[in-house]
C-alpha positions in Angstrom: 28.3 -34.6 4.7 24.4 -34.2 4.1 22.8 -30.8 3.9 21.0 -29.7 6.8 17.3 -28.6 6.5 16.4 -25.2 7.4 14.9 -24.8 10.8 11.6 -23.6 8.8 10.4 -23.2 5.3 11.2 -19.6 4.2 8.3 -19.6 1.8 6.2 -19.0 4.8 8.0 -15.9 5.9 7.7 -14.6 2.1 3.8 -15.2 2.7 3.8 -13.4 5.9 5.9 -10.2 4.5 3.6 -10.3 1.3 0.6 -10.2 3.5 1.8 -7.2 5.5 2.8 -5.4 2.4 -0.7 -5.8 0.8 -2.6 -5.1 3.9 -0.6 -1.8 4.3 -1.2 -1.1 0.9 -4.7 -1.4 0.9 -5.3 0.2 4.2 -3.4 3.3 2.6 -5.7 3.2 -0.5 -8.8 2.6 1.6 -8.1 5.1 4.5 -8.4 8.3 2.4 -12.1 8.7 3.0 -11.4 9.2 6.7 -9.1 12.0 6.1 -11.5 14.0 3.7 -13.3 16.0 6.1 -10.4 16.9 8.3 -8.4 17.8 5.1 -11.3 19.9 4.1 -11.4 21.9 7.4 -7.6 22.4 7.9 -7.0 23.6 4.3 -10.4 24.7 2.9 -10.2 22.3 -0.2 -13.5 21.2 -1.3 -14.8 17.4 -1.2 -14.9 17.4 -4.9 -11.1 18.6 -5.3 -10.1 15.9 -3.0 -12.1 13.3 -4.8 -10.6 14.4 -8.0 -7.4 13.3 -6.4 -8.7 9.9 -5.5 -9.9 9.7 -9.1 -6.4 10.7 -10.5 -5.1 8.0 -8.2 -7.2 5.4 -9.6 -6.3 6.3 -13.1 -2.6 6.3 -12.2 -2.9 2.8 -10.7 -4.7 1.4 -13.5 -2.5 2.6 -16.2 0.7 1.4 -14.1 -1.0 -2.0 -13.3 -0.6 -2.5 -17.2 3.3 -2.2 -16.9 3.8 -3.9 -13.7 3.6 -7.3 -15.3 6.3 -6.6 -17.8 8.3 -5.2 -14.6 7.9 -8.3 -12.7 8.9 -10.5 -15.7 12.1 -8.3 -16.1 13.2 -7.7 -12.4 11.0 -10.2 -10.4 8.3 -9.7 -8.0 10.4 -9.2 -5.1 12.1 -6.0 -6.4 8.7 -4.6 -7.8 6.8 -5.3 -4.4 9.9 -3.5 -2.4 9.7 -0.7 -5.0 6.1 -0.2 -4.6 6.2 -0.3 -0.7 9.0 2.3 -0.9 7.0 4.5 -2.9 4.1 4.2 -0.4 6.2 5.0 2.3 7.3 8.2 0.4 3.9 9.0 -0.6 2.7 8.9 3.3 5.8 11.0 4.2 4.9 13.6 1.4 1.3 13.8 2.2 2.4 14.7 6.0 4.1 17.8 4.4 1.9 18.8 1.7 0.3 22.2 2.1 -1.1 22.8 -1.4 -3.4 20.9 -3.2 -1.0 20.4 -6.2 1.5 18.9 -3.7 -1.0 16.5 -2.2 -2.4 15.6 -5.7 1.2 14.9 -6.9 2.0 12.9 -3.8 -1.1 10.8 -3.4 -2.1 10.8 -7.3 1.2 9.8 -9.1 3.5 8.3 -6.5 0.9 6.7 -4.6 -0.8 5.3 -7.7 2.5 3.8 -8.7 2.9 2.4 -5.3 -0.5 1.0 -5.3 0.0 -0.5 -8.8 3.2 -2.3 -7.5 1.7 -3.8 -4.5 -1.4 -5.4 -5.9 -2.5 -8.9 -6.5 -0.7 -9.9 -9.5 3.0 -8.9 -7.7 1.9 -11.0 -4.5 0.6 -13.9 -6.3 3.6 -14.2 -8.4 6.1 -13.8 -5.5 4.3 -16.2 -3.2 3.8 -18.8 -6.2 7.4 -18.6 -6.7 8.2 -19.4 -3.2 5.7 -21.7 -2.2 5.1 -24.2 -5.0 4.5 -27.3 -3.1 1.8 -25.6 -0.8 0.3 -23.2 -3.2 -3.3 -24.2 -2.0 -2.4 -23.2 1.4 -0.8 -20.1 0.6 -3.2 -18.3 -1.9 -5.8 -17.7 1.2 -3.2 -15.9 3.0 -2.7 -13.6 -0.1 -6.4 -13.0 -0.3 -6.9 -12.4 3.7 -5.7 -8.7 3.5 -8.8 -7.7 1.3 -11.4 -7.7 4.3 -8.8 -7.0 7.0 -7.0 -3.9 5.6 -8.8 -1.3 7.0 -8.3 -2.6 10.6 -4.5 -2.0 10.6 -5.2 1.8 9.8 -6.0 3.5 13.0 -6.7 6.9 12.8 -7.7 9.7 15.3 -8.6 13.0 13.2 -9.6 14.8 16.3 -6.3 14.9 17.7 -4.4 18.1 17.9 -1.4 18.8 15.5 -3.5 19.0 12.2 -2.8 16.6 8.9 0.7 15.9 10.0 -0.3 14.5 13.2 -3.5 13.1 11.6 -1.4 10.8 9.0 1.4 10.2 11.3 -0.9 8.5 13.6 -1.9 5.6 11.2 -0.2 3.0 13.8 -0.4 4.3 17.1 -1.5 1.8 19.8 -4.8 2.5 21.7 
């Protein structure tokens, strides 16, 4: 009995979910600037202190990025990407309950930096390259597509009542 051809090429599902994971990752990374003024107003933290948290996130992301390639080789890009998205999900949740600057810094700086490192271009390109070898020239633009569009996925309303928790929880509220 001949094997049946699947109804669709699953590599394109991998491309789609990878695109979504990268867009959410980049949106989480780049939407911080929108939250600086409301966080300063609500908690009394200075902009310099909040900028230091962003600096720590960048340093942690850069340092972990060196180890991510080894983890991709050892465990595979699929598991690394899923772990990175999970880290970012926990980070966003922790940001909604953080009330002190050290809690905020640990959540966004350390855990967020690890999640951002695990959802960057190296992991995505390896994952898509493994799944879509025949259509590589068609799949690479999809992996680079989140770069200009990631900020459109993060919709924030910092003037809404409810404070920081409501502000951070409304990232994907439909308008």
